[in-house]
C-alpha positions as CSV (number, residue, x, y, z in Angstrom):
1,M,0.0,-0.3,0.1
2,R,2.7,2.5,0.8
3,D,4.5,1.3,-2.3
4,V,1.0,2.9,-4.5
5,L,0.7,6.0,-2.4
6,Y,4.9,6.5,-3.3
7,Y,4.2,6.4,-6.9
8,S,0.4,7.9,-7.2
9,L,2.2,10.8,-4.6
10,M,5.5,11.1,-7.8
11,L,2.7,11.1,-10.7
12,L,0.6,13.9,-9.0
13,L,3.6,15.9,-8.4
14,G,5.0,15.1,-12.0
15,F,1.7,16.5,-13.3
16,A,1.3,19.0,-11.7
17,W,5.3,20.1,-12.6
18,Y,4.1,19.6,-15.9
19,R,1.3,21.4,-16.1
20,F,3.6,24.7,-13.9
21,G,5.9,24.4,-17.3
22,Q,3.1,25.1,-19.1
23,N,1.2,27.8,-17.7
24,L,5.2,29.4,-18.3
25,L,5.1,28.7,-21.8
26,R,1.4,29.4,-22.5
27,K,2.5,33.2,-20.9
28,G,3.6,35.8,-23.7
29,N,7.7,37.3,-23.8
30,R,5.9,39.7,-20.9
31,D,3.9,39.2,-17.5
32,E,1.0,41.1,-15.7
33,N,3.8,43.6,-14.3
34,G,5.3,44.5,-18.5
35,E,8.2,42.1,-16.4
36,L,10.2,39.8,-19.1
37,T,8.8,36.1,-18.1
38,K,11.2,34.1,-16.4
39,G,11.6,30.5,-16.4
40,I,12.0,28.0,-13.6
41,V,15.4,28.1,-13.4
42,G,18.3,31.0,-14.1
43,P,21.8,31.0,-15.4
44,V,23.4,29.6,-12.4
45,G,20.0,26.9,-11.5
46,F,20.3,26.1,-15.8
47,L,24.2,24.6,-15.7
48,M,23.6,22.9,-12.2
49,A,20.3,21.5,-12.6
50,G,22.3,20.5,-16.2
51,G,24.9,18.8,-13.9
52,I,22.8,17.2,-11.9
53,A,20.6,15.5,-14.9
54,C,23.9,14.7,-16.5
55,Y,25.2,12.8,-13.3
56,L,21.8,10.9,-13.0
57,F,21.2,9.5,-16.3
58,F,25.0,8.5,-15.9
59,G,23.8,6.5,-13.1
60,V,20.8,5.5,-13.9
61,L,22.7,3.4,-18.0
62,R,25.2,2.4,-15.0
63,A,22.8,0.5,-12.9
64,L,21.3,-0.3,-15.9
65,V,24.4,-2.2,-16.9
66,R,26.1,-3.1,-13.6
67,A,22.4,-4.6,-12.4
68,E,23.4,-2.5,-9.2
69,V,22.6,0.4,-8.0
70,P,23.4,2.5,-4.6
71,C,20.0,3.0,-2.6
72,I,18.9,7.1,-2.7
73,G,17.7,8.6,1.2
74,K,19.6,8.9,4.7
75,G,18.2,6.0,6.2
76,C,20.3,3.8,4.1
77,A,23.5,5.7,3.0
78,G,26.5,2.8,1.4
79,Q,23.7,0.3,1.0
80,L,24.2,-1.0,-2.8
81,Y,21.2,-3.2,-4.1
82,T,21.5,-5.4,-6.8
83,L,18.9,-6.4,-9.1
84,A,19.0,-9.9,-8.4
85,A,19.2,-9.9,-4.2
86,N,16.5,-6.8,-4.0
87,P,14.3,-6.4,-6.9
88,G,12.1,-4.4,-5.3
89,E,14.4,-1.8,-3.9
90,F,16.3,-1.8,-7.4
91,W,13.8,-1.0,-9.3
92,A,12.5,2.0,-7.2
93,N,15.6,4.1,-6.9
94,V,15.9,3.0,-10.9
95,L,12.3,5.3,-11.2
96,F,13.5,7.9,-9.0
97,M,16.3,8.7,-10.2
98,V,14.4,8.2,-13.8
99,W,12.2,10.4,-13.0
100,M,14.5,12.9,-11.4
101,V,16.6,12.9,-14.7
102,L,12.9,14.4,-16.4
103,A,11.7,16.9,-14.3
104,L,15.1,18.4,-14.4
105,G,15.1,18.0,-18.3
106,Y,11.5,19.3,-18.6
107,A,12.4,22.5,-16.6
108,L,16.4,22.9,-18.9
109,Y,13.4,22.3,-22.1
110,V,11.0,25.2,-20.5
111,T,13.9,27.0,-19.6
112,L,15.0,27.1,-23.0
113,R,12.4,27.7,-24.6
114,I,11.4,31.0,-22.6
115,W,15.2,32.4,-23.3
116,F,14.8,32.0,-27.4
117,R,11.6,33.3,-27.7
118,V,11.2,35.6,-30.4
């Protein structure tokens, strides 16, 4: 039951993130105060989000090739989940990393679209 709640909340948060990005893209070049519409992240945040997304994407590829993933979180720091011994925890961590890569990638996409409007 806890897993169903966890994945439902992940989907709900992903939908809210998507709607927030679409609302930003739907706005014009200027907001209601006459200022330029800002993206989700600024220049430094853009570089940081890109770096974190690349690191997590590399982690996903590494996990799929080696069939092992380190635990993500405070409660299990240093623990390694393998596909053979812990398939549930392995796929939960891989899914979380993929979800983070998609969320950060979408933030970068929305920001680039706003920056390069004509």
